[in-house]
C-alpha positions in Angstrom: 27.9 -105.6 5.2 28.5 -104.3 1.3 25.3 -102.9 -0.3 23.2 -102.8 2.5 21.1 -99.8 3.4 21.4 -97.9 6.6 19.4 -94.8 5.7 16.0 -95.3 3.8 14.7 -97.6 6.2 15.2 -95.2 9.2 14.3 -91.9 7.7 11.1 -91.1 7.0 9.9 -88.9 3.4 9.4 -85.8 5.6 12.8 -85.8 6.8 14.7 -86.4 3.6 12.7 -83.6 2.0 13.8 -81.2 4.7 17.0 -82.2 4.3 17.0 -81.4 0.4 15.4 -77.9 1.3 18.3 -77.1 2.9 20.7 -78.0 -0.1 21.8 -74.0 -1.4 23.2 -75.4 -5.4 21.7 -77.4 -8.2 24.9 -79.6 -8.2 23.9 -80.9 -4.9 20.4 -81.4 -5.6 21.0 -83.6 -8.6 23.9 -85.9 -6.9 21.2 -86.6 -4.3 18.8 -87.4 -7.2 21.0 -90.0 -8.1 21.2 -92.2 -5.2 18.1 -94.3 -5.5 14.7 -94.1 -6.7 13.0 -92.8 -3.9 15.6 -90.0 -3.5 14.9 -89.2 -7.1 11.4 -89.2 -6.4 11.6 -87.2 -2.9 14.1 -84.7 -5.0 11.5 -84.0 -7.7 8.9 -83.2 -5.2 11.4 -80.7 -2.9 11.9 -78.7 -6.2 10.4 -75.0 -6.4 12.3 -73.4 -8.7 13.0 -74.2 -12.4 15.3 -71.9 -14.9 15.1 -72.8 -18.7 16.6 -71.5 -21.3 16.8 -71.3 -25.1 16.3 -75.3 -25.2 15.6 -75.8 -29.2 12.7 -77.8 -28.5 11.0 -75.7 -25.3 7.5 -76.6 -25.3 7.9 -80.2 -25.4 10.9 -79.3 -22.5 8.3 -77.3 -20.7 5.4 -80.2 -20.6 8.2 -82.8 -19.6 9.6 -80.7 -16.7 5.9 -79.9 -15.5 5.3 -83.7 -15.2 8.2 -84.7 -13.3 8.4 -81.2 -11.1 4.6 -80.9 -9.3 5.3 -78.7 -6.4 7.5 -75.9 -8.7 6.6 -72.1 -7.5 9.1 -70.3 -9.6 9.6 -70.9 -13.4 11.9 -68.5 -14.7 12.3 -69.0 -18.8 15.0 -66.8 -20.5 15.4 -67.3 -24.2 18.6 -65.2 -24.1 20.1 -68.0 -22.5 21.2 -70.7 -24.9 21.3 -74.5 -23.6 22.7 -77.5 -25.8 20.7 -80.6 -27.0 22.0 -83.0 -24.9 23.6 -84.9 -28.2 24.8 -83.2 -31.5 22.2 -82.9 -34.7 24.3 -85.5 -36.8 24.1 -88.1 -34.4 20.2 -88.5 -35.8 19.5 -92.2 -34.7 21.0 -91.9 -31.1 19.4 -88.2 -30.3 15.9 -89.5 -31.3 16.7 -92.5 -28.8 18.1 -89.7 -26.2 14.9 -87.3 -26.6 12.7 -90.3 -27.1 13.5 -91.9 -23.4 12.8 -88.1 -21.8 9.5 -87.9 -24.1 10.9 -85.5 -26.5 11.0 -85.4 -29.9 13.6 -84.0 -32.2 13.3 -80.5 -34.3 14.6 -81.4 -37.7 17.6 -79.2 -38.4 15.9 -78.1 -41.9 12.1 -77.6 -41.9 10.6 -75.1 -44.4 11.8 -71.3 -43.9 14.0 -69.8 -42.4 11.2 -68.1 -39.8 9.2 -71.2 -39.4 12.7 -72.9 -38.0 13.2 -69.8 -35.9 9.9 -70.1 -34.4 10.1 -73.8 -33.3 13.4 -72.8 -31.1 11.0 -70.1 -29.3 8.3 -70.9 -26.5 5.3 -70.4 -28.2 1.6 -70.5 -26.2 1.6 -74.0 -26.2 4.5 -74.1 -24.2 2.6 -71.5 -21.8 -0.8 -73.8 -21.8 1.7 -76.3 -20.3 2.9 -73.8 -17.4 -0.3 -73.4 -16.6 -1.6 -76.8 -17.0 1.9 -78.4 -15.0 2.7 -75.6 -12.4 -0.7 -75.0 -10.9 1.3 -74.1 -7.6 3.0 -71.4 -9.5 3.7 -67.8 -7.5 6.8 -66.3 -9.5 6.8 -66.5 -13.3 9.6 -64.7 -15.7 9.3 -64.8 -19.5 12.6 -63.3 -20.9 12.4 -62.3 -24.7 9.9 -65.2 -25.5 9.2 -63.3 -28.4 6.2 -65.9 -29.8 4.1 -65.6 -26.4 0.9 -63.8 -26.9 -2.0 -62.6 -25.1 -3.8 -66.7 -25.2 -0.8 -68.1 -23.9 -0.7 -65.2 -21.0 -4.5 -65.8 -20.4 -3.8 -69.7 -20.0 -1.4 -69.1 -17.1 -3.5 -66.2 -15.6 -6.5 -68.8 -15.6 -4.9 -71.8 -14.0 -2.5 -70.1 -12.2 -4.1 -67.8 -9.5 -1.6 -67.6 -7.0 0.6 -65.8 -9.1 2.3 -63.0 -7.5 4.6 -62.0 -9.7 5.4 -61.6 -13.4 8.0 -60.6 -15.5 7.1 -60.3 -19.6 10.5 -58.2 -20.2 10.6 -58.1 -24.4 7.2 -60.4 -24.6 5.2 -59.3 -27.4 1.7 -59.8 -25.7 -1.2 -57.8 -25.9 -4.0 -55.8 -23.8 -5.9 -59.1 -23.7 -3.1 -61.0 -21.8 -3.1 -58.3 -19.1 -6.6 -58.2 -18.9 -7.0 -62.0 -17.7 -3.8 -61.2 -15.6 -5.7 -58.7 -13.6 -9.3 -60.7 -13.6 -7.5 -63.9 -12.8 -4.6 -63.4 -10.6 -5.6 -61.1 -7.3 -2.2 -61.9 -5.4 -0.4 -60.0 -8.1 2.3 -57.8 -6.1 5.4 -57.5 -8.9 5.0 -56.7 -12.5 7.7 -56.0 -15.4 6.6 -54.2 -18.3 10.1 -53.5 -20.1 10.0 -53.4 -23.9 6.5 -54.8 -24.2 5.8 -52.9 -26.9 1.9 -54.5 -27.5 0.8 -52.8 -24.8 -1.3 -49.6 -24.7 -3.0 -48.3 -21.5 -6.2 -49.9 -21.9 -4.4 -52.9 -20.5 -2.6 -51.3 -17.7 -5.4 -49.7 -16.9 -7.6 -52.9 -16.2 -5.0 -54.7 -14.4 -5.0 -52.2 -12.2 -8.4 -52.4 -11.4 -8.4 -56.2 -11.4 -5.0 -56.8 -8.7 -4.0 -52.8 -8.0 -4.8 -53.7 -4.4 -1.7 -56.2 -4.3 0.5 -54.5 -6.9 3.4 -53.7 -5.0 6.3 -53.4 -7.6 5.4 -52.0 -11.0 8.1 -51.7 -13.8 7.8 -49.9 -17.4 10.1 -49.3 -20.4 10.4 -48.8 -23.4 6.6 -49.3 -24.3 5.2 -46.6 -26.4 1.3 -46.8 -26.1 1.7 -46.6 -22.5 1.1 -43.2 -21.2 -0.2 -40.7 -18.3 -3.3 -42.4 -18.9 -1.9 -45.8 -17.3 -0.3 -43.8 -14.2 -3.2 -42.2 -13.2 -5.1 -45.4 -13.2 -2.1 -46.9 -11.3 -2.4 -43.9 -8.9 -5.8 -44.4 -8.3 -5.8 -47.8 -7.5 -2.6 -49.4 -6.6 -2.8 -47.8 -3.1 0.0 -50.3 -1.7 2.8 -49.8 -4.9 5.9 -49.7 -3.3 8.7 -49.6 -6.0 8.0 -47.7 -9.0 10.4 -47.7 -12.3 9.7 -45.8 -15.6 11.6 -45.7 -18.5 10.0 -43.4 -21.3 9.4 -40.5 -23.7 5.9 -40.5 -23.0 5.7 -40.1 -19.7 4.9 -36.4 -18.2 4.4 -34.7 -15.0 0.7 -35.7 -14.7 1.2 -39.4 -14.6 4.3 -39.0 -11.8 2.3 -37.0 -10.0 -0.7 -39.2 -10.3 1.3 -41.8 -8.7 3.3 -39.5 -5.8 -0.6 -38.0 -4.9 -2.1 -41.7 -4.9 0.5 -43.8 -3.6 1.8 -42.5 -0.4 3.5 -46.3 0.6 5.9 -45.9 -2.3 9.7 -46.6 -1.5 11.5 -46.8 -4.7 11.0 -44.6 -7.7 13.4 -45.4 -10.8 12.9 -42.5 -13.3 14.2 -41.8 -16.8 11.5 -40.1 -18.5 13.1 -36.8 -20.5 9.9 -35.0 -20.5 9.8 -35.2 -16.2 10.4 -31.7 -14.8 10.8 -30.3 -11.5 6.9 -30.2 -11.2 6.9 -33.8 -10.9 9.6 -34.2 -8.3 8.4 -31.5 -6.0 5.4 -33.5 -5.9 7.4 -36.6 -4.8 8.5 -34.2 -2.1 5.6 -33.5 -0.8 3.8 -36.7 -1.6 6.2 -39.6 -1.0 7.3 -39.0 2.5 8.5 -42.6 2.5 10.6 -42.7 0.4 13.8 -44.9 0.5 15.6 -44.8 -2.8 15.3 -42.3 -5.4 17.1 -43.2 -9.1 17.2 -40.4 -11.5 18.8 -41.3 -14.7 19.7 -38.8 -17.9 17.2 -36.1 -17.0 18.1 -32.4 -18.4 15.1 -30.4 -17.5 15.1 -29.9 -13.8 17.0 -28.4 -11.4 18.4 -28.0 -7.6 14.5 -27.3 -7.1 13.9 -30.9 -6.9 16.5 -32.5 -4.8 15.4 -29.4 -2.5 12.1 -30.7 -2.1 13.8 -34.6 -1.9 15.6 -33.4 1.1 12.7 -31.3 2.8 10.0 -33.9 2.5 11.7 -37.6 2.4 13.6 -37.7 5.5 13.9 -42.1 5.3 15.7 -42.0 1.9 18.8 -44.0 2.1 20.0 -44.2 -1.5 20.4 -42.0 -3.9 21.7 -41.8 -7.6 22.0 -39.2 -10.2 23.0 -40.4 -13.3 23.9 -37.3 -15.9 21.5 -34.8 -14.6 23.1 -31.7 -16.0 21.6 -28.9 -14.1 22.2 -30.0 -10.5 25.1 -28.4 -8.8 26.4 -28.8 -5.1 23.2 -26.6 -3.7 21.0 -29.7 -4.6 23.5 -32.4 -3.2 23.8 -30.3 0.1 19.7 -30.0 0.7 19.7 -33.8 0.4 22.2 -34.0 2.5 21.1 -32.1 5.5 17.6 -33.0 5.0 18.4 -37.5 4.3 20.8 -38.0 7.8 19.8 -41.6 7.0 21.5 -41.8 3.5 24.1 -45.0 2.9 24.4 -44.7 -0.5 25.1 -42.3 -3.0 25.9 -42.2 -6.8 26.7 -39.3 -8.8 27.8 -40.2 -12.7 28.5 -37.3 -15.1 26.7 -34.4 -13.1 29.5 -32.4 -13.8 28.4 -29.2 -11.9 28.5 -30.9 -8.3 31.9 -30.4 -7.5 33.7 -30.7 -4.2 31.3 -28.4 -1.8 28.7 -31.0 -2.0 30.1 -33.8 -1.4 31.7 -32.5 1.9 28.1 -31.8 2.8 27.6 -35.3 2.4 30.6 -36.5 4.4 29.4 -33.9 7.6 26.1 -34.7 7.5 25.6 -38.4 6.3 27.5 -40.2 8.9 26.1 -43.5 7.8 27.0 -43.8 4.0 28.3 -46.7 3.5 28.8 -47.1 -0.5 29.7 -44.1 -2.7 30.1 -43.7 -6.1 31.6 -41.0 -8.3 31.7 -41.7 -11.9 33.4 -38.8 -14.3 33.0 -35.9 -11.6 35.7 -33.7 -12.8 34.7 -31.2 -10.0 35.1 -33.1 -7.1 38.5 -32.6 -5.5 40.7 -34.1 -2.9 39.2 -32.5 0.5 35.5 -33.7 -0.6 37.1 -37.2 0.1 39.2 -36.4 3.0 35.7 -35.0 4.8 34.2 -38.2 3.8 36.8 -39.9 5.2 36.1 -38.0 8.7 32.7 -38.3 8.6 31.5 -41.4 7.2 33.4 -44.0 9.1 30.9 -46.8 8.0 32.4 -46.5 4.3 32.7 -49.8 3.0 32.7 -49.3 -1.1 34.5 -46.6 -3.1 33.9 -46.4 -6.4 35.9 -43.7 -8.6 36.4 -43.8 -12.4 37.4 -40.7 -14.2 37.8 -38.0 -11.4 40.7 -36.4 -12.4 40.7 -33.8 -9.7 41.1 -36.8 -7.3 44.4 -37.5 -5.9 46.7 -39.8 -3.0 45.6 -36.7 -0.7 42.1 -38.3 -0.8 42.8 -41.8 -0.5 45.2 -41.4 2.1 41.8 -39.5 4.1 39.5 -43.0 3.2 42.2 -45.3 4.0 42.8 -43.0 7.6 38.7 -42.3 8.5 37.7 -45.5 6.6 38.6 -48.5 8.3 35.8 -51.0 7.5 36.5 -50.4 3.8 35.8 -54.0 1.8 35.8 -53.1 -2.0 37.9 -50.1 -3.7 37.2 -49.4 -7.3 39.4 -46.5 -9.1 39.6 -46.7 -12.9 41.9 -43.8 -14.8 42.0 -41.5 -12.2 45.8 -40.5 -13.0 46.4 -38.5 -10.0 46.1 -41.8 -7.3 49.8 -43.5 -6.8 51.6 -45.5 -4.6 51.4 -43.2 -1.4 47.2 -43.4 -1.8 47.4 -47.3 -1.9 50.4 -47.6 0.7 47.9 -45.7 3.2 44.5 -48.4 2.4 47.5 -51.3 2.8 48.1 -49.9 6.2 44.9 -49.1 7.3 41.6 -50.8 5.7 42.5 -54.9 7.0 38.7 -55.8 5.7 39.7 -55.1 1.5 38.8 -58.1 0.1 38.1 -56.3 -3.2 40.7 -54.2 -5.3 40.3 -52.9 -8.6 43.0 -50.3 -10.2 42.6 -50.1 -14.0 44.9 -47.8 -15.8 46.3 -46.1 -12.8 49.7 -45.0 -14.2 50.9 -43.9 -11.2 50.6 -47.0 -9.0 53.4 -49.3 -9.0 54.6 -52.3 -6.9 55.5 -50.4 -3.9 51.7 -50.4 -3.5 51.1 -54.1 -3.9 53.4 -54.8 -1.9 51.6 -53.1 1.2 48.6 -54.5 -0.1 50.3 -57.5 -0.1 51.2 -57.0 3.7 48.1 -55.8 4.9 44.7 -57.5 3.1 43.7 -60.4 2.3 42.3 -60.0 -1.2 39.9 -62.2 -3.0 39.7 -59.7 -6.4 42.6 -57.9 -7.9 42.2 -56.0 -11.1 45.3 -54.2 -11.9 44.8 -53.9 -15.3 47.0 -51.4 -17.4 49.0 -50.5 -14.5 52.1 -50.3 -16.7 54.6 -49.6 -13.5 53.5 -52.8 -11.6 55.9 -55.9 -12.0 56.9 -59.2 -10.6 57.5 -57.9 -7.3 53.9 -56.5 -6.8 52.4 -59.7 -7.9 54.4 -61.4 -5.9 53.7 -59.9 -2.8 50.0 -60.1 -3.6 50.5 -64.2 -4.3 52.1 -64.6 -0.8 49.7 -62.4 1.4 46.8 -63.7 0.2 45.7 -66.9 -0.4 42.1 -66.4 -0.8 42.5 -64.7 -4.0 40.1 -65.8 -6.6 40.1 -63.5 -9.5 42.8 -61.5 -10.8 43.5 -59.3 -13.8 46.7 -58.3 -14.8 46.2 -58.1 -18.1 48.4 -55.1 -20.5 51.3 -55.4 -17.8 54.6 -55.6 -19.9 57.0 -55.8 -17.1 54.7 -59.1 -15.5 56.7 -62.6 -16.3 56.8 -66.2 -15.1 58.5 -65.7 -12.2 54.8 -63.7 -10.7 53.1 -67.1 -12.7 55.0 -69.4 -10.4 54.5 -67.7 -7.1 50.6 -67.2 -7.6 50.4 -71.1 -8.6 52.2 -71.8 -5.2 50.1 -68.9 -3.0 47.1 -68.7 -4.3 45.2 -71.7 -4.9 41.7 -70.6 -5.0 42.5 -68.7 -8.3 39.4 -69.6 -10.5 39.4 -66.4 -12.8 42.8 -65.3 -14.4 43.2 -62.1 -17.3 46.6 -62.3 -18.5 45.7 -60.8 -22.2 48.8 -58.3 -23.4 51.1 -59.3 -21.3 54.0 -60.1 -23.6 56.5 -61.5 -21.0 54.5 -64.3 -19.7 55.6 -67.2 -21.6 54.4 -71.3 -21.3 56.8 -71.6 -18.8 54.8 -69.7 -16.4 51.6 -71.0 -17.4 52.3 -74.6 -16.8 53.3 -73.7 -13.0 50.2 -71.4 -12.5 48.2 -74.1 -13.7 49.8 -77.0 -11.9 48.9 -75.8 -8.6 45.5 -73.3 -9.2 43.9 -76.8 -11.0 40.5 -75.0 -10.0 40.8 -72.2 -12.9 37.2 -71.6 -14.5 38.5 -68.8 -17.1 41.7 -67.7 -18.4 42.1 -65.1 -20.8 45.3 -65.3 -22.8 45.0 -63.0 -26.2 48.1 -61.1 -27.3 50.7 -62.9 -25.2 53.5 -63.9 -27.9 55.0 -66.1 -25.6 52.2 -68.6 -25.4 52.3 -71.0 -27.5 49.6 -73.6 -28.6 51.3 -75.9 -26.2 50.7 -73.6 -23.5 47.1 -73.2 -24.5 47.0 -77.6 -24.3 48.7 -77.0 -21.1 45.8 -75.3 -19.1 43.1 -77.2 -21.3 44.6 -80.5 -19.9 45.4 -79.2 -15.9 42.1 -77.3 -15.5 39.5 -80.1 -15.2 37.0 -76.9 -14.3 37.6 -74.8 -17.4 34.8 -73.0 -18.6 35.7 -70.8 -21.1 39.2 -69.8 -22.7 39.6 -66.7 -24.5 43.1 -67.0 -26.6 43.8 -66.6 -30.6 42.6 -69.1 -32.8 46.0 -70.3 -34.6 47.2 -71.5 -31.0 44.5 -73.7 -30.6 46.1 -77.2 -32.2 43.2 -80.0 -33.7 43.5 -82.2 -30.4 42.8 -79.5 -28.3 40.0 -78.2 -30.5 38.3 -81.6 -30.5 39.2 -82.2 -26.5 37.7 -78.4 -25.1 36.6 -77.1 -28.8 32.8 -75.7 -26.1 35.1 -73.9 -23.7 37.2 -72.1 -25.9 36.7 -68.4 -27.4 38.5 -66.5 -30.3 38.9 -63.0 -29.9 39.4 -62.7 -33.9 39.2 -65.8 -35.8 42.0 -64.4 -38.5 44.6 -64.2 -36.1 
């Protein structure tokens, strides 16, 4: 019988709530909440996570959400993200009615000074008090760049949300008093991020470590000029369960890092970007942090191979290593890690100009479980090193090469023959890599789904034909590969029906025929970049969007063959479109009225 409810009378609340918990996307949950009042009520009960951007009226919005969603445990507030109001400012009467129906009030567009207007768009202590009052079951709170939040607001949260386990205060100008309150009240705190908290000093962090140091497992400190070694000494003394430490500061020295290394024997993750830390500190890490699994060293200019030798000798469980701009490291240090840390699965070497072929060869011979390798700006690493990786690292799934001038086809062939489980291959500006290497990838790496060959001048259609025949790509970027034309992209279109992302920008030989084939062969395409493709016209674009109606982003600047008609075709055909990047003069008034919110302009005067 039409309109008869066959579900609600049978299913109890508990079962419907259990079903809601298995919905993994917000649109699905929103759709369920519109079925009936009962489902709306139950869906609100089942929500445990809320994300809020810069709404323009954040304090009132938080109060409203707190009343409606009483079981929320995770709140993420990021004032970098903009969320448009439900109606335009100009429609004042309708706006007042709409917001009043939500229990909110309109903030006038002109009210006082510019500073006052800006403050009305930022979460204040009033909003934080509403968070504390409304979300008493809160376990995870993230306040990103909430510049109006102070210690008073943080204290109100600490006093009400005593089950808090994770707190992210990135970019918040809170003071020591707020941090002290967290230490006093939140005895279950496990994660704390203090990046860019310029108002904090040693006093706040020392008191927090005394209050909840027993449970703290993760700590991040960056750009906090008044936090020094004193704080780290307190962390080393009181935070015996600490597992993750991330430091980015010029005010931290060996003394502080050594204190943590000696006191926090359970440390598993260490990320350092401290220009005043030397070999002495990392020697201590190698001796005391025997459970270390991840080590990231950024912009270190004051330590040598002694540090990596100590890590290799002591940290036998190391699995992930990142070395960025470490100018005094050489092959000797990397050899020590390779021999001492055979469990290594991830390695990134970025801008370490004294690490060459010999060091990477030792990784290939000793670290047989390596699954991810990134080499960026490594001019001294040659073909033989990657060939050795291909022979020894059979489980390699991700390879990223950027500006490695000595790596060519022989290296890629070695990887292709040895690492047949490769899923992701990114190569940028490696000018010795050409068709031969990529053809070998197409023939051997049948599981490859993500391929990027940006500005590899020697790669042409022949290589992409092999990829189309041998791989089922989902992501392809061939930007700046000037030898690639219609034949290569057509082969990919015919062989990769699951393709969702394509960047063919700056391909001067690519035309409408390839666009038509993409439309026929890749119906799942969501993102495409066509910028600087001079031979693509409105005709090719029309063929593309006829079948690829699910497109969400399209970049097409500096395409002289695409006119206002082509832009209008894209907008009208792709109902899911979220962003179109194009010259302003190619957007007609009708198109602007229809989809102005999703159109971005590279340059307003073009």
